[in-house]
N, C-alpha and C positions, 0 to 999 in steps of 0.2 A: 099783555105787559109787553110784551117785543114791539107791538106796535108803538108804545109809549117811548120805548127806546131807541126804535128807529126812528119815529119822527123828530126827536131830540137831535138824533146826529145828522139826519138829511137836514135840518137847519142850525148846523154845527155853530157857527157865529151870526144868527140873525137874532138881532137885539129889537128890531121894532115887531110889532103886532103882539098878539096875546096867545097864552096857553092855558089849558085848561087845569084845575086844582089836582084832577086826578094824573093825568099825563106828565106834570110836573113833579108831583111826590114819587110817580114810580120810578122816575128818573131819578131824582135825588137819592131816593132810599137805594136804588141800585148801586149808583155812583158811591155813595158811603160804606155799603156793605163791602164792594169790591175793593176800595182802599183801605178798609179795618182788615179784609181778609189777608189782603197783599202786604200790609204792613206787619202783622204778625207771622205771616211766613216767614219774611225776612228777619224778624227778630229769633224765630226758632232755628232758621238756618245758622244765623251767626252765633245762636248760645250751642249748636250743636259742633261747631268747629270745622264747619266743612268751608273751606274758602272758597273754592268754585261755585259752589252751589249757592253759598249767599251772595255773591257777586252776581248769580244769574238771576236769583230772585229779586234782589236790591233793583237791579235794571228794569225786570218787568215791572215792579212796582212803582219805579220812577217814571218809566213809559207811560203806563196806565193814568197816573195821574196828571203827567205834563197833557196828556192828548186830549184828556175827560174834562180838564177844569175852564176851558172855553166854551163848551156847550153847556156844563154846569152852570156857568154864570149866564149865559145865554137864556136858558130855560127860566133860572130864576127872574130874571130882568121881564121877559115874558110874561109869567107869572104874577109879578108885582103890577105889570100893566093890565093885567085882566081885572084886577081889584082896584084899579084907578091910581095907582102908586108910580109915581117915576121910576124910570128904570137906573137910576143914579144912585138909589139905596142898594142895589148889588155890591156895590164896591165894599160895604161892610162884611157879608158874608164871605165875600171870594177872599179877600185880604185875611179874614180870619182862617178860612180853612187852608189857604194856602200857608201862612204862618203854622199851623198847627201841625199839617203836614209834614212840612220842611223840618220844623223842630223834631218830631217824630222820627224822623229818618236822622236827625243829628246826632240823638242821643238813643237810637235803635238798640244797644246793648244795655244800657241801664235800664229798661224796664220803664213805667210810667211816673214812677216818683218825680222825678224833674218836671214833668209837663202838669203835675196837679194845681198848680198855681193858675197856668194859663187856662186850665177846663174850667177851674172855678170863677176865676176873671170874664170868659166868655159865654159862661151858662145865662146869664141875663139875658144878652144878646141873640143867642139860639133860640131861648124861649120866645123872645120878641118877635125874632123874625119866623120862627115856625108857628107862631099866631098869626102874622101877616099872610102866610101862604097856604094857611088853611081856612082863611074867609073866603066865602062865596064870591065869583067874580061879578062883575057888573051883567044885569042881564040883557043889556041892550048894549048897543054901540057907545063907546066912550072915545076919549081924546086919543086913545091907541089904536083904536079901529074895530072891527065887528068882533062879535063874541067868536070863541073857539069853533071851529067845525062851519063857521059861515063865512072865512076867510077866502 
């Protein structure tokens, strides 16, 4: 597991080449869980009324997201390329994740109710992308390079 995360961070902004399904999904799940935990920790800190704690947790949460959005996009691009799809499709989930994460942080004290329309509107795209990301990669070399592990 740490190998997949370390590999994603070593190729922080590398959008060319290919990434295996396993490595991509491990990194994307770790990123999603980390973001979820930090956003909810911020909500708890805000709800507790502890100003300095809320600011500290919110800052950590924002730095985590800002630092990892680029490798999240790069991993997604390389995973799509492993399945023969162009990296430009990465713009859709990157924009959606950024929008939802920023919206979550803007309505941090109001719970998730204001975001329900956003979640419902993005659900079809999330499912579509998950389907793409979980497809087997091309077994041989494709126009984006050799299979992961042979690069």
